[in-house]
C-alpha positions in Angstrom: -44.7 61.6 -62.6 -44.5 62.4 -58.9 -42.8 65.4 -57.4 -40.3 63.0 -55.8 -39.3 61.6 -59.1 -39.0 65.1 -60.6 -36.8 66.2 -57.7 -34.7 63.1 -58.0 -34.0 63.9 -61.7 -33.3 67.6 -61.1 -31.1 66.9 -58.1 -28.3 66.1 -60.6 -26.4 68.6 -62.6 -27.2 66.8 -65.9 -30.1 65.0 -67.6 -29.7 61.7 -69.5 -31.8 60.6 -72.4 -33.7 58.3 -70.1 -34.3 61.3 -67.7 -35.6 63.4 -70.5 -37.9 60.6 -71.6 -39.3 60.3 -68.1 -39.8 64.0 -67.7 -41.6 64.5 -71.1 -43.2 61.1 -71.4 -41.3 60.1 -74.5 -39.9 56.9 -75.9 -36.1 56.6 -75.8 -35.8 57.3 -79.5 -37.9 60.5 -79.4 -36.1 61.6 -76.2 -32.8 61.2 -78.0 -34.0 63.3 -80.8 -35.3 66.0 -78.4 -31.9 66.0 -76.7 -30.1 66.6 -80.0 -32.5 69.5 -80.6 -31.6 70.9 -77.1 -27.9 70.4 -77.8 -28.1 72.2 -81.1 -29.4 75.3 -79.2 -27.0 75.1 -76.2 -24.6 72.4 -74.9 -22.7 73.4 -71.8 -21.4 69.8 -71.1 -20.4 68.6 -74.5 -20.9 65.0 -73.4 -22.8 62.6 -75.6 -26.2 61.5 -74.2 -26.2 64.2 -71.4 -27.3 67.8 -71.1 -26.8 70.2 -68.3 -30.1 71.0 -66.4 -29.6 74.7 -67.3 -29.7 73.8 -71.0 -33.0 72.1 -70.4 -34.4 75.2 -68.6 -33.0 77.5 -71.3 -34.5 75.4 -74.2 -38.0 75.4 -72.7 -37.7 79.0 -71.4 -38.3 78.0 -67.8 -37.5 81.0 -65.7 -39.2 79.9 -62.4 -36.9 77.0 -61.5 -38.2 77.0 -57.9 -40.7 74.2 -58.6 -37.8 71.9 -59.7 -35.9 72.4 -56.4 -36.9 70.2 -53.4 -38.5 71.7 -50.4 -35.6 70.5 -48.3 -33.1 72.3 -50.5 -35.1 75.5 -50.4 -35.2 75.5 -46.6 -31.5 74.7 -46.4 -30.5 77.7 -48.6 -32.7 80.1 -46.5 
């Protein structure tokens, strides 16, 4: 997966099952199972088939979110 694809996925506030599959290299069925596991731990949206990006970060204990933010976005915020 390229950085551009990753930035495209994380530019949204939520991830779909398809996005999760692309990020983790999983089939749709396995990605759906992983999404249910994430939703069991935390579910900010409460929408079937979608998780908030923060739920993804929390589930995988990702604290350095900077690598998921585009260079353009980082420069704009500064």
